[in-house]
All heavy atoms as an XYZ file, in Angstrom:
714
protein
N       3.813     11.189    -20.940
C       2.521     11.085    -20.375
C       2.125     12.347    -19.701
O       2.910     12.998    -19.071
C       2.440      9.896    -19.378
C       2.733      8.586    -20.043
C       4.016      8.003    -19.961
C       1.724      7.860    -20.668
C       4.249      6.727    -20.556
C       1.956      6.595    -21.271
C       3.218      6.018    -21.182
O       3.457      4.817    -21.779
N       0.898     12.756    -19.767
C       0.342     13.905    -19.099
C      -0.636     13.358    -18.022
O      -1.512     12.588    -18.329
C      -0.356     14.847    -20.082
C      -0.902     16.055    -19.293
C      -1.435     17.109    -20.238
O      -0.728     17.918    -20.768
O      -2.703     17.110    -20.358
N      -0.409     13.893    -16.831
C      -1.258     13.509    -15.729
C      -1.993     14.817    -15.301
O      -1.403     15.832    -15.060
C      -0.487     12.998    -14.498
C       0.320     11.758    -14.921
C      -1.382     12.755    -13.312
C       1.439     11.387    -13.974
N      -3.337     14.758    -15.391
C      -4.161     15.913    -15.085
C      -5.167     15.600    -14.034
O      -5.910     14.606    -14.155
C      -4.864     16.383    -16.409
C      -5.717     17.504    -16.225
C      -6.408     17.870    -17.526
N      -7.528     18.808    -17.281
C      -7.933     19.642    -18.168
N      -7.336     19.730    -19.326
N      -8.959     20.407    -17.906
N      -5.193     16.401    -12.926
C      -6.163     16.206    -11.865
C      -7.093     17.393    -11.899
O      -6.622     18.563    -11.765
C      -5.398     16.126    -10.472
C      -6.494     15.877     -9.411
C      -4.497     14.927    -10.541
N      -8.378     17.178    -12.080
C      -9.442     18.165    -12.073
C     -10.213     18.033    -10.754
O     -10.761     16.955    -10.487
C     -10.321     18.029    -13.281
C      -9.643     18.335    -14.548
O      -8.896     19.308    -14.651
O      -9.847     17.534    -15.549
N     -10.394     19.083    -10.038
C     -11.251     19.048     -8.870
C     -12.617     19.494     -9.334
O     -12.971     20.733     -9.509
C     -10.717     19.945     -7.777
C     -11.614     19.958     -6.503
O     -12.626     19.307     -6.459
N     -11.201     20.685     -5.428
N     -13.505     18.472     -9.545
C     -14.831     18.779     -9.959
C     -15.854     19.084     -8.927
O     -16.998     19.376     -9.192
C     -15.377     17.619    -10.836
C     -14.457     17.270    -12.030
C     -14.849     16.089    -12.742
O     -15.682     15.233    -12.290
N     -14.263     15.886    -13.986
N     -15.373     18.988     -7.625
C     -16.239     19.228     -6.465
C     -16.262     20.627     -6.086
O     -15.676     21.561     -6.727
N     -16.943     20.844     -4.965
C     -17.108     22.220     -4.366
C     -16.186     22.435     -3.109
O     -16.220     23.543     -2.576
C     -18.555     22.529     -4.023
O     -18.951     21.479     -3.107
N     -15.432     21.424     -2.750
C     -14.539     21.517     -1.580
C     -13.058     21.479     -2.023
O     -12.745     20.931     -3.096
C     -14.788     20.400     -0.611
N     -12.161     22.034     -1.311
C     -10.781     22.056     -1.523
C     -10.309     20.679     -1.306
O     -10.557     20.053     -0.247
C     -10.073     23.098     -0.593
C      -8.490     22.878     -0.779
C     -10.489     24.493     -0.902
N      -9.543     20.039     -2.213
C      -8.949     18.801     -2.062
C      -7.551     19.021     -1.381
O      -6.758     19.933     -1.815
C      -8.679     18.064     -3.383
C      -9.978     17.725     -4.100
C      -9.667     17.000     -5.441
C     -10.851     16.726     -3.284
N      -7.214     18.178     -0.363
C      -5.963     18.384      0.369
C      -5.111     17.141      0.294
O      -5.599     16.060      0.223
C      -6.228     18.735      1.815
C      -6.975     20.093      1.927
C      -7.239     20.466      3.338
C      -7.907     21.819      3.375
N      -8.029     22.275      4.678
N      -3.822     17.394      0.329
C      -2.823     16.318      0.414
C      -2.994     15.340     -0.829
O      -3.059     14.120     -0.622
C      -2.893     15.513      1.718
C      -2.692     16.362      2.909
C      -2.727     15.439      4.169
C      -2.603     16.365      5.422
N      -2.782     15.610      6.648
N      -2.893     15.875     -1.994
C      -2.872     15.044     -3.188
C      -1.572     14.396     -3.476
O      -0.549     15.088     -3.470
C      -3.219     15.958     -4.445
C      -4.625     16.459     -4.548
C      -4.712     17.445     -5.603
C      -5.617     15.284     -4.761
N      -1.529     13.130     -3.504
C      -0.289     12.346     -3.781
C      -0.420     11.520     -4.989
O      -1.466     10.959     -5.254
N       0.643     11.539     -5.901
C       0.560     10.729     -7.046
C       1.856      9.909     -7.179
O       2.929     10.391     -6.964
C       0.426     11.620     -8.306
C      -0.842     12.460     -8.223
C       0.554     10.823     -9.586
C      -1.032     13.400     -9.341
N       1.663      8.612     -7.547
C       2.702      7.672     -7.750
C       2.427      6.938     -9.058
O       1.289      6.513     -9.298
C       2.795      6.625     -6.607
C       3.913      5.647     -6.902
C       3.109      7.333     -5.361
N       3.413      6.856     -9.899
C       3.268      6.173    -11.226
C       4.205      4.999    -11.308
O       5.303      5.061    -10.729
C       3.634      7.155    -12.312
S       2.758      8.744    -12.243
N       3.812      3.936    -11.948
C       4.613      2.788    -12.118
C       5.035      2.588    -13.559
O       4.168      2.582    -14.439
C       3.947      1.472    -11.617
C       3.620      1.568    -10.150
S       5.062      1.694     -9.088
C       5.964      0.246     -9.536
N       6.318      2.481    -13.842
C       6.803      2.148    -15.189
C       7.017      0.660    -15.304
O       7.282     -0.035    -14.400
C       8.102      2.861    -15.457
C       8.143      4.375    -15.266
C       9.522      4.899    -15.499
C       7.160      5.082    -16.179
N       6.880      0.190    -16.581
C       7.151     -1.196    -16.857
C       8.668     -1.421    -17.059
O       9.421     -0.423    -17.225
C       6.348     -1.642    -18.071
C       4.921     -1.642    -17.735
C       4.142     -2.814    -18.371
O       4.792     -3.717    -18.873
O       2.917     -2.756    -18.371
N       9.113     -2.629    -17.137
C      10.581     -2.951    -17.236
C      11.166     -2.395    -18.488
O      12.377     -2.119    -18.564
C      10.760     -4.460    -17.181
C      10.493     -4.962    -15.787
O      10.546     -4.204    -14.826
O      10.247     -6.180    -15.684
N      10.379     -2.161    -19.572
C      10.878     -1.658    -20.799
C      10.722     -0.113    -20.988
O      10.699      0.411    -22.044
C      10.174     -2.358    -22.040
O       8.767     -2.182    -21.898
C      10.499     -3.814    -22.090
N      10.627      0.548    -19.817
C      10.492      1.980    -19.831
C      11.539      2.598    -18.718
O      11.731      1.932    -17.698
C       9.114      2.449    -19.407
C       8.026      2.091    -20.400
C       6.644      2.539    -19.942
O       6.256      2.382    -18.765
N       5.940      3.152    -20.810
N      12.069      3.694    -19.145
C      13.056      4.407    -18.304
C      12.577      5.797    -18.145
O      12.244      6.440    -19.137
C      14.477      4.313    -18.871
C      15.467      5.185    -17.992
C      14.995      2.922    -18.964
N      12.537      6.343    -16.905
C      12.237      7.714    -16.699
C      13.324      8.625    -17.211
O      14.500      8.450    -17.078
C      12.153      7.919    -15.096
C      11.903      9.345    -14.702
C      10.603      9.879    -14.775
C      12.887     10.119    -14.236
C      10.317     11.147    -14.370
C      12.637     11.484    -13.857
C      11.357     11.990    -13.936
N      12.788      9.714    -18.007
C      13.727     10.654    -18.519
C      13.606     12.020    -17.798
O      14.630     12.555    -17.312
C      13.414     10.860    -20.033
C      14.225     12.049    -20.577
C      13.607      9.598    -20.825
N      12.334     12.448    -17.627
C      12.156     13.760    -16.943
C      10.700     13.959    -16.553
O       9.786     13.125    -16.944
C      12.588     14.938    -17.818
O      11.708     14.999    -18.951
N      10.486     14.950    -15.691
C       9.154     15.189    -15.238
C       9.082     16.611    -14.771
O      10.006     17.196    -14.319
N       7.833     17.218    -14.942
C       7.664     18.597    -14.540
C       6.111     18.753    -14.304
O       5.314     18.038    -14.788
C       8.158     19.561    -15.595
N       5.782     19.870    -13.628
C       4.419     20.161    -13.411
C       4.121     21.015    -12.264
O       5.000     21.811    -11.798
N       2.961     20.790    -11.624
C       2.561     21.658    -10.495
C       3.453     21.467     -9.255
O       3.608     22.345     -8.458
C       1.088     21.257    -10.097
N       4.074     20.262     -9.098
C       5.095     20.054     -8.093
C       6.180     19.211     -8.735
O       6.095     18.773     -9.889
C       4.449     19.295     -6.941
O       3.882     18.035     -7.327
C       3.418     20.064     -6.189
N       7.266     18.962     -7.986
C       8.402     18.253     -8.498
C       8.125     16.732     -8.818
O       7.232     16.181     -8.143
C       9.524     18.295     -7.555
N       8.819     16.197     -9.802
C       8.662     14.834    -10.264
C      10.000     14.171    -10.212
O      10.997     14.723    -10.762
C       8.066     14.800    -11.681
C       7.883     13.352    -12.154
C       6.780     15.493    -11.840
N      10.149     12.992     -9.551
C      11.343     12.272     -9.516
C      11.105     10.829     -9.648
O      10.004     10.340     -9.341
C      12.179     12.634     -8.282
C      11.504     12.203     -6.974
C      12.284     12.602     -5.807
O      13.003     13.656     -5.817
N      12.128     11.932     -4.695
N      12.173     10.025    -10.022
C      11.961      8.615    -10.166
C      12.850      7.948     -9.067
O      13.905      8.355     -8.692
C      12.464      8.123    -11.507
N      12.303      6.807     -8.625
C      13.004      5.887     -7.699
C      12.882      4.550     -8.354
O      11.864      3.818     -8.047
C      12.341      5.996     -6.306
C      12.360      7.378     -5.648
C      11.598      7.429     -4.402
O      10.992      6.421     -3.904
O      11.517      8.500     -3.870
N      13.747      4.189     -9.185
C      13.671      2.913     -9.942
C      12.612      3.010    -10.983
O      12.516      3.972    -11.749
N      11.688      2.073    -10.907
C      10.506      2.015    -11.873
C       9.349      2.791    -11.284
O       8.233      2.803    -11.881
C      10.122      0.539    -12.234
C      11.234     -0.146    -12.927
C      11.585      0.546    -14.264
O      12.647      1.103    -14.328
N      10.793      0.354    -15.275
N       9.483      3.460    -10.188
C       8.373      4.182     -9.561
C       8.722      5.685     -9.740
O       9.757      6.208     -9.410
C       8.309      3.898     -8.011
O       8.135      2.513     -7.874
C       7.168      4.605     -7.394
N       7.704      6.456    -10.247
C       7.733      7.882    -10.405
C       6.987      8.431     -9.270
O       5.748      8.198     -9.104
C       7.290      8.292    -11.767
C       7.284      9.860    -11.913
C       8.070      7.737    -12.922
N       7.556      9.309     -8.409
C       6.943      9.916     -7.324
C       6.780     11.440     -7.559
O       7.782     12.110     -7.850
C       7.747      9.700     -5.991
C       7.065     10.370     -4.854
C       7.867      8.215     -5.788
N       5.552     11.883     -7.517
C       5.246     13.359     -7.649
C       5.075     13.911     -6.218
O       4.335     13.422     -5.432
C       4.036     13.489     -8.490
C       4.329     13.006     -9.943
C       3.610     14.925     -8.489
C       3.138     13.030    -10.857
N       5.902     14.936     -5.968
C       5.778     15.675     -4.635
C       4.331     16.001     -4.393
O       3.656     16.547     -5.277
C       6.643     16.913     -4.672
O       8.010     16.485     -4.932
C       6.597     17.641     -3.326
N       3.855     15.677     -3.240
C       2.457     15.911     -2.913
C       2.043     17.413     -3.126
O       2.860     18.319     -2.841
C       2.238     15.475     -1.485
C       3.331     14.482     -1.247
C       4.476     14.922     -2.133
N       0.788     17.611     -3.607
C       0.257     18.962     -3.710
C      -0.639     19.220     -2.484
O      -1.522     18.420     -2.180
C      -0.582     18.997     -4.982
C      -1.278     20.304     -5.438
C      -0.165     21.393     -5.610
C      -2.138     20.138     -6.572
N      -0.333     20.282     -1.844
C      -1.067     20.579     -0.492
C      -2.507     20.792     -0.707
O      -3.339     20.275      0.028
N      -2.924     21.610     -1.760
C      -4.318     21.875     -1.955
C      -4.626     22.045     -3.420
O      -3.799     22.549     -4.212
C      -4.761     23.183     -1.153
C      -4.696     23.049      0.269
C      -5.205     24.330      0.975
O      -5.376     25.373      0.291
O      -5.555     24.253      2.120
N      -5.871     21.712     -3.833
C      -6.426     22.025     -5.126
C      -7.763     22.528     -5.017
O      -8.688     21.908     -4.436
C      -6.419     20.695     -6.007
C      -6.864     20.826     -7.424
C      -5.940     21.818     -8.190
C      -6.880     19.489     -8.135
N      -7.943     23.787     -5.351
C      -9.159     24.499     -5.212
C     -10.388     23.930     -6.014
O     -10.069     23.261     -7.040
C      -9.054     25.991     -5.656
N     -11.566     24.152     -5.577
C     -12.759     23.700     -6.383
C     -12.590     24.131     -7.846
O     -12.261     25.334     -8.082
C     -13.950     24.347     -5.714
C     -13.485     24.475     -4.281
C     -12.024     24.865     -4.381
N     -12.950     23.342     -8.760
C     -12.860     23.588    -10.173
C     -11.386     23.895    -10.677
O     -11.222     24.348    -11.812
C     -13.792     24.734    -10.620
C     -15.248     24.441    -10.309
C     -16.184     25.426    -10.817
O     -15.863     26.211    -11.707
O     -17.283     25.478    -10.277
N     -10.472     23.634     -9.859
C      -9.014     23.796    -10.151
C      -8.451     22.581    -10.882
O      -8.983     21.507    -10.896
N      -7.307     22.810    -11.534
C      -6.612     21.710    -12.323
C      -5.184     21.762    -11.986
O      -4.570     22.868    -11.911
C      -6.897     21.943    -13.815
O      -8.266     21.906    -14.081
C      -6.134     20.904    -14.603
N      -4.544     20.633    -11.856
C      -3.108     20.502    -11.668
C      -2.598     19.513    -12.697
O      -3.337     18.511    -12.997
C      -2.760     19.947    -10.221
N      -1.527     19.890    -13.364
C      -1.039     19.033    -14.443
C       0.468     18.749    -14.260
O       1.238     19.565    -13.787
C      -1.244     19.755    -15.762
O      -2.584     20.160    -15.871
C      -0.818     18.903    -16.977
N       0.860     17.535    -14.704
C       2.222     17.104    -14.672
C       2.466     16.382    -15.921
O       1.636     15.775    -16.572
C       2.509     16.126    -13.516
C       2.418     16.684    -12.154
C       3.386     17.287    -11.369
C       1.237     16.778    -11.341
N       2.864     17.685    -10.187
C       1.553     17.417    -10.153
C      -0.167     16.431    -11.539
C       0.645     17.651     -9.160
C      -1.103     16.638    -10.569
C      -0.662     17.285     -9.364
N       3.824     16.434    -16.374
C       4.235     15.664    -17.613
C       5.427     14.750    -17.156
O       6.281     15.183    -16.537
C       4.644     16.611    -18.646
C       5.050     16.027    -19.956
C       5.242     16.938    -21.079
N       4.026     17.633    -21.344
C       3.138     17.220    -22.238
N       3.304     16.076    -22.922
N       2.086     17.913    -22.530
N       5.222     13.531    -17.512
C       6.262     12.469    -17.266
C       6.763     11.960    -18.626
O       5.946     11.470    -19.436
C       5.705     11.338    -16.411
C       6.793     10.252    -16.181
C       5.173     11.852    -15.097
N       8.062     12.133    -18.860
C       8.711     11.624    -20.102
C       9.432     10.466    -19.847
O      10.276     10.346    -18.926
C       9.659     12.681    -20.653
C      10.317     12.245    -22.001
C       8.861     14.076    -20.918
N       9.150      9.404    -20.563
C       9.845      8.063    -20.426
C      10.439      7.713    -21.770
O      10.019      8.215    -22.848
C       8.919      6.985    -19.900
C       8.353      7.302    -18.616
C       7.827      6.611    -20.961
N      11.467      6.822    -21.748
C      12.146      6.333    -22.956
C      11.771      4.815    -23.008
O      11.946      4.074    -22.001
C      13.540      6.508    -22.856
C      14.338      5.974    -24.072
C      15.820      6.243    -23.928
C      16.571      5.598    -25.085
N      17.969      5.799    -24.974
N      11.396      4.404    -24.210
C      11.224      2.939    -24.369
C      12.519      2.236    -24.635
O      13.386      2.714    -25.401
C      10.323      2.657    -25.603
N      12.760      1.134    -23.866
C      14.044      0.462    -24.065
C      13.788     -0.875    -24.809
O      14.746     -1.637    -24.999
C      14.639      0.109    -22.646
O      13.760     -0.675    -21.864
C      15.042      1.428    -21.966
N      12.593     -1.123    -25.145
C      12.239     -2.355    -25.916
C      10.794     -2.285    -26.345
O       9.965     -1.516    -25.822
N      10.495     -3.097    -27.359
C       9.093     -3.107    -27.885
C       8.130     -3.812    -26.941
O       8.543     -4.575    -26.082
C       9.212     -3.858    -29.176
C      10.357     -4.776    -28.872
C      11.316     -3.957    -28.106
N       6.854     -3.440    -27.001
C       5.946     -4.128    -26.205
C       4.579     -3.389    -25.958
O       4.516     -2.265    -26.290
N       3.646     -4.121    -25.507
C       2.296     -3.502    -25.097
C       2.477     -3.317    -23.608
O       2.365     -4.170    -22.779
C       1.239     -4.564    -25.398
C      -0.085     -4.151    -25.030
O      -0.358     -2.925    -24.887
O      -1.026     -5.008    -24.866
N       2.600     -2.034    -23.208
C       2.903     -1.678    -21.820
C       1.743     -0.896    -21.205
O       0.916     -0.317    -21.925
C       4.193     -0.946    -21.642
C       5.410     -1.756    -22.185
C       4.121      0.451    -22.396
N       1.793     -0.734    -19.914
C       0.782     -0.005    -19.159
C       1.563      0.997    -18.297
O       2.414      0.637    -17.538
C      -0.097     -0.861    -18.288
C      -0.818     -1.974    -19.046
C      -1.864     -1.374    -20.016
N      -2.624     -2.430    -20.760
C      -2.270     -2.852    -21.952
N      -1.225     -2.368    -22.571
N      -2.949     -3.769    -22.561
N       1.108      2.266    -18.379
C       1.607      3.336    -17.429
C       0.462      3.463    -16.426
O      -0.625      3.928    -16.696
C       1.806      4.570    -18.254
C       2.360      5.756    -17.413
C       3.618      5.828    -17.044
C       1.532      6.799    -17.114
C       4.109      6.862    -16.289
C       1.991      7.919    -16.302
C       3.209      7.913    -15.957
N       0.842      3.090    -15.199
C      -0.129      3.096    -14.073
C       0.060      4.258    -13.160
O       1.170      4.605    -12.791
C      -0.062      1.816    -13.314
N      -1.097      4.980    -12.843
C      -1.050      6.137    -11.971
C      -1.971      5.883    -10.814
O      -3.111      5.411    -11.009
C      -1.496      7.395    -12.735
C      -1.520      8.625    -11.858
C      -0.564      7.653    -13.904
N      -1.500      6.210     -9.601
C      -2.343      6.071     -8.426
C      -2.375      7.428     -7.659
O      -1.363      8.046     -7.380
C      -1.839      5.084     -7.452
C      -2.630      4.891     -6.208
C      -2.133      3.759     -5.345
O      -2.566      2.605     -5.503
O      -1.382      4.060     -4.372
N      -3.650      7.980     -7.424
C      -3.810      9.178     -6.805
C      -4.398      8.944     -5.445
O      -5.354      8.198     -5.288
C      -4.820     10.063     -7.627
C      -5.332     11.313     -6.951
C      -4.302     12.392     -7.026
C      -6.655     11.772     -7.472
N      -3.782      9.580     -4.383
C      -4.397      9.560     -3.094
C      -4.703     10.996     -2.611
O      -4.057     11.951     -3.124
C      -3.379      8.905     -2.008
O      -2.164      9.587     -2.103
C      -3.154      7.442     -2.416
N      -5.661     11.122     -1.844
C      -6.137     12.410     -1.332
C      -6.792     12.245      0.050
O      -7.455     11.165      0.277
C      -7.119     12.944     -2.351
S      -7.857     14.517     -1.919
N      -6.660     13.204      0.852
C      -7.280     13.136      2.217
C      -8.818     12.966      2.163
O      -9.389     12.355      3.067
C      -6.938     14.380      3.035
N      -9.407     13.416      1.091
C     -10.919     13.376      0.992
C     -11.370     11.917      0.542
O     -12.564     11.661      0.674
C     -11.381     14.396     -0.079
N     -10.557     11.124      0.057
C     -10.910      9.804     -0.458
C     -10.406      8.703      0.416
O      -9.188      8.682      0.808
C     -10.497      9.630     -1.891
C     -10.928     10.706     -2.797
C      -9.960     11.408     -3.469
C     -12.257     11.041     -2.962
C     -10.368     12.425     -4.394
C     -12.631     12.056     -3.803
C     -11.701     12.770     -4.568
N     -11.240      7.728      0.718
C     -10.814      6.584      1.540
C      -9.929      5.619      0.824
O      -9.041      5.064      1.400
C     -12.031      5.827      2.028
C     -12.872      6.609      3.056
C     -14.064      5.779      3.520
O     -14.040      4.507      3.405
O     -14.989      6.396      4.043
N     -10.139      5.560     -0.517
C      -9.386      4.581     -1.349
C      -8.646      5.358     -2.389
O      -9.149      6.443     -2.862
C     -10.292      3.591     -1.942
C     -10.972      2.693     -0.973
C     -12.002      1.852     -1.565
N     -11.526      1.193     -2.806
C     -12.340      0.496     -3.648
N     -13.607      0.316     -3.400
N     -11.838     -0.024     -4.730
N      -7.496      4.831     -2.958
C      -6.775      5.501     -4.018
C      -7.645      5.423     -5.327
O      -8.480      4.541     -5.496
C      -5.485      4.717     -4.139
C      -5.484      3.772     -3.115
C      -6.778      3.701     -2.412
N      -7.402      6.381     -6.174
C      -7.955      6.403     -7.583
C      -6.851      5.943     -8.471
O      -5.738      6.461     -8.412
C      -8.461      7.772     -7.957
C      -9.498      8.209     -6.962
C      -8.919      7.838     -9.351
C      -9.959      9.672     -7.089
N      -7.138      4.869     -9.289
C      -6.166      4.378    -10.236
C      -6.496      4.525    -11.686
O      -7.706      4.327    -12.014
C      -5.975      2.833     -9.916
C      -5.404      2.603     -8.575
O      -4.265      2.889     -8.258
N      -6.234      2.012     -7.630
N      -5.599      4.878    -12.468
C      -5.791      5.037    -13.874
C      -4.566      4.307    -14.641
O      -3.527      4.332    -14.098
C      -5.844      6.568    -14.354
C      -7.046      7.304    -13.851
C      -8.289      6.938    -14.671
O      -8.233      6.425    -15.778
O      -9.346      7.155    -14.106
N      -4.901      3.769    -15.770
C      -3.903      3.088    -16.614
C      -3.950      3.576    -17.992
O      -5.056      3.636    -18.561
C      -4.054      1.506    -16.413
O      -4.098      1.183    -15.081
C      -2.945      0.821    -17.191
N      -2.756      3.863    -18.633
C      -2.692      4.254    -19.948
C      -1.897      3.101    -20.774
O      -0.779      2.850    -20.465
C      -1.948      5.548    -20.102
C      -1.735      6.000    -21.534
C      -2.976      6.510    -22.189
O      -3.971      6.905    -21.496
O      -3.097      6.401    -23.388
N      -2.608      2.566    -21.745
C      -2.004      1.526    -22.608
C      -1.134      2.177    -23.639
O      -1.630      3.191    -24.327
C      -3.076      0.617    -23.219
N       0.026      1.695    -23.885
C       0.957      2.149    -24.912
C       1.589      1.065    -25.659
O       2.068      0.085    -25.044
C       2.042      3.070    -24.263
O       1.453      4.063    -23.458
C       2.954      3.661    -25.335
N       1.616      1.183    -26.931
C       2.394      0.197    -27.800
C       3.662      0.733    -28.118
O       3.749      1.761    -28.804
C       1.498     -0.073    -29.108
C       2.139     -1.262    -29.936
C       2.123     -2.558    -29.262
O       1.096     -2.939    -28.627
N       3.178     -3.252    -29.295
N       4.706      0.182    -27.551
C       6.097      0.660    -27.839
C       6.694     -0.093    -29.015
O       6.487     -1.266    -29.131
C       6.933      0.496    -26.659
C       6.565      1.243    -25.430
C       7.364      1.083    -24.206
O       7.279      1.786    -23.274
N       8.298      0.049    -24.178
N       7.544      0.639    -29.796
C       8.198     -0.015    -30.912
C       9.688      0.151    -30.720
O      10.215      0.999    -30.143
C       7.785      0.734    -32.245
C       6.306      0.539    -32.482
C       5.386      1.597    -32.163
C       5.812     -0.694    -33.082
C       4.061      1.363    -32.416
C       4.494     -0.801    -33.322
C       3.646      0.235    -32.958
O       2.262      0.009    -33.166
Protein backbone atom coordinates (compact mmCIF):
# COMPACT_ATOMS: atom_id res chain seq x y z
CA UNK A 1 0.00 0.00 0.00
CA UNK A 2 1.16 3.54 -0.70
CA UNK A 3 0.19 6.32 1.67
CA UNK A 4 0.55 9.80 0.23
CA UNK A 5 -0.14 13.04 2.10
CA UNK A 6 -0.40 16.20 0.00
CA UNK A 7 -0.51 19.59 1.70
CA UNK A 8 -2.88 21.44 -0.62
CA UNK A 9 -3.08 24.47 1.67
CA UNK A 10 -0.96 27.56 2.14
CA UNK A 11 0.11 26.85 5.74
CA UNK A 12 2.70 24.41 7.09
CA UNK A 13 1.08 21.28 8.52
CA UNK A 14 2.58 20.24 11.85
CA UNK A 15 2.63 17.01 13.85
CA UNK A 16 1.34 14.65 11.16
CA UNK A 17 0.61 11.24 12.65
CA UNK A 18 -0.49 8.15 10.72
CA UNK A 19 -1.80 4.85 12.04
CA UNK A 20 -2.92 1.95 9.82
CA UNK A 21 -5.00 -1.08 10.76
CA UNK A 22 -4.46 -4.49 9.20
CA UNK A 23 -7.13 -7.17 9.08
CA UNK A 24 -6.65 -10.60 10.66
CA UNK A 25 -5.66 -12.12 7.30
CA UNK A 26 -2.82 -9.64 6.79
CA UNK A 27 0.69 -9.58 8.26
CA UNK A 28 3.06 -6.60 8.19
CA UNK A 29 6.20 -7.30 6.13
CA UNK A 30 7.95 -3.94 5.85
CA UNK A 31 7.50 -0.22 5.58
CA UNK A 32 9.49 2.80 4.43
CA UNK A 33 9.00 6.43 3.59
CA UNK A 34 9.35 9.99 4.85
CA UNK A 35 9.64 8.64 8.42
CA UNK A 36 10.05 5.19 10.00
CA UNK A 37 7.29 2.58 9.77
CA UNK A 38 6.79 -0.21 12.32
CA UNK A 39 4.10 -2.66 13.34
CA UNK A 40 2.59 -3.35 16.73
CA UNK A 41 0.43 -6.40 16.13
CA UNK A 42 -2.23 -5.50 13.55
CA UNK A 43 -1.50 -1.78 13.93
CA UNK A 44 1.08 -0.09 11.72
CA UNK A 45 2.49 3.06 13.28
CA UNK A 46 4.28 5.65 11.20
CA UNK A 47 6.67 7.89 13.13
CA UNK A 48 5.11 11.38 13.20
CA UNK A 49 6.28 13.90 10.62
CA UNK A 50 7.15 17.23 12.25
CA UNK A 51 6.19 19.48 9.34
CA UNK A 52 4.89 19.34 5.78
CA UNK A 53 5.37 22.51 3.72
CA UNK A 54 2.59 24.05 1.63
CA UNK A 55 2.22 22.11 -1.64
CA UNK A 56 4.56 19.48 -0.18
CA UNK A 57 4.08 15.73 -0.35
CA UNK A 58 5.12 12.94 2.02
CA UNK A 59 4.92 9.29 0.97
CA UNK A 60 5.18 5.95 2.75
CA UNK A 61 4.96 2.36 1.51
CA UNK A 62 3.54 -0.42 3.67
CA UNK A 63 4.07 -4.01 2.48
CA UNK A 64 1.77 -6.69 3.87
CA UNK A 65 1.40 -10.41 3.24
CA UNK A 66 -1.97 -12.07 2.83
CA UNK A 67 -2.37 -15.09 5.11
CA UNK A 68 -5.78 -16.03 3.74
CA UNK A 69 -8.31 -15.10 1.09
CA UNK A 70 -10.92 -12.46 1.62
CA UNK A 71 -12.38 -9.04 0.96
CA UNK A 72 -10.29 -6.88 3.32
CA UNK A 73 -9.93 -3.21 4.16
CA UNK A 74 -6.66 -1.37 4.83
CA UNK A 75 -7.61 1.51 7.10
CA UNK A 76 -5.49 4.66 7.49
CA UNK A 77 -6.02 7.42 10.04
CA UNK A 78 -4.20 10.76 9.74
CA UNK A 79 -3.99 13.23 12.60
CA UNK A 80 -2.55 16.72 12.41
CA UNK A 81 -2.35 19.72 14.74
CA UNK A 82 -4.32 21.77 12.16
CA UNK A 83 -7.36 19.46 12.16
CA UNK A 84 -9.78 18.94 15.03
CA UNK A 85 -10.75 15.46 13.82
CA UNK A 86 -8.74 12.65 12.22
CA UNK A 87 -8.92 12.04 8.48
CA UNK A 88 -9.75 8.43 7.60
CA UNK A 89 -9.23 6.57 4.34
CA UNK A 90 -9.91 2.92 3.53
CA UNK A 91 -8.53 0.82 0.67
CA UNK A 92 -10.50 -2.26 -0.34
CA UNK A 93 -8.45 -5.28 -1.40
CA UNK A 94 -9.50 -8.70 -2.65
CA UNK A 95 -6.93 -11.21 -1.36
CA UNK A 96 -6.47 -14.65 -2.93
